[in-house]
C-alpha positions as CSV (number, residue, x, y, z in Angstrom):
1,M,-50.6,-0.6,13.7
2,K,-49.6,-2.8,10.4
3,Q,-49.5,0.8,8.9
4,L,-47.7,2.1,11.2
5,E,-44.5,-0.9,11.0
6,Q,-44.8,-0.4,7.5
7,K,-44.0,3.4,7.6
8,T,-41.5,2.8,10.1
9,G,-39.7,0.2,8.0
10,N,-39.7,1.9,5.0
11,M,-38.1,5.0,7.2
12,R,-35.5,3.2,8.1
13,T,-34.6,2.0,4.5
14,R,-35.0,5.5,3.1
15,M,-32.4,6.4,6.6
16,K,-30.2,3.6,5.7
17,K,-29.9,5.1,2.1
18,V,-29.1,8.5,3.2
19,L,-26.4,7.4,5.4
20,K,-24.8,5.7,2.6
21,K,-24.6,8.3,0.4
22,A,-23.5,10.5,3.5
23,E,-20.6,8.3,4.2
24,A,-19.9,8.2,0.1
25,A,-19.7,12.0,-0.1
26,Q,-17.2,12.0,2.9
27,E,-15.1,9.3,1.7
28,A,-15.1,11.5,-2.0
29,Q,-14.5,14.8,-0.1
30,T,-11.8,13.1,1.8
31,A,-10.1,11.6,-1.6
32,C,-10.6,15.0,-3.3
33,N,-8.6,17.0,0.0
34,D,-5.9,14.5,-0.4
35,A,-5.5,14.6,-4.0
36,V,-5.5,18.3,-3.5
37,A,-2.5,18.0,-1.1
38,A,-0.4,16.0,-3.6
39,F,-0.8,18.0,-6.3
40,T,0.3,21.3,-4.2
41,E,3.5,18.6,-3.0
42,A,4.4,18.0,-6.9
43,L,4.2,21.7,-8.0
44,R,6.0,22.3,-5.0
45,E,8.7,19.4,-5.9
46,A,8.8,21.1,-9.5
47,S,9.5,24.3,-8.2
48,S,12.5,23.2,-6.9
49,S,13.8,22.2,-10.5
50,N,13.3,25.4,-12.3
51,A,12.8,28.2,-9.3
52,N,12.4,31.1,-11.5
53,A,9.3,29.5,-13.7
54,V,7.2,28.3,-10.8
55,K,8.1,29.8,-7.8
56,P,6.2,33.2,-8.1
57,A,2.7,31.3,-8.6
58,L,3.8,28.8,-6.3
59,D,4.1,31.5,-3.4
60,H,1.1,33.4,-4.8
61,Y,-1.6,31.0,-5.7
62,F,-0.8,27.7,-4.3
63,E,1.1,28.1,-1.1
64,K,-1.8,31.1,0.2
65,I,-4.6,30.2,-1.5
66,A,-4.3,26.6,-1.8
67,K,-3.8,26.4,1.8
68,E,-6.5,28.0,2.9
69,I,-8.8,26.3,0.6
70,L,-7.6,22.8,1.5
71,S,-8.0,23.8,5.6
72,Y,-11.5,24.8,4.4
73,E,-12.5,22.2,3.0
74,R,-10.5,19.5,5.3
75,Q,-13.0,21.2,8.0
76,N,-15.9,20.9,6.4
77,T,-15.2,17.5,5.8
């Protein structure tokens, strides 16, 4: 009985550690998603000041592909 109680205690400690790591991973992913969204917004603002230089890259990559990636990452979170 004593051995079983010890195993249960060890498992509880390990599961708490797993949950803490999972929460940290989710928080990190959320922060990353927010940073990517802010980066895309900054590019959008930059394109308004010099549309000829930045707008084509923004339209092709950041508006289309980055939105899809960010959507996937948010869903994944």
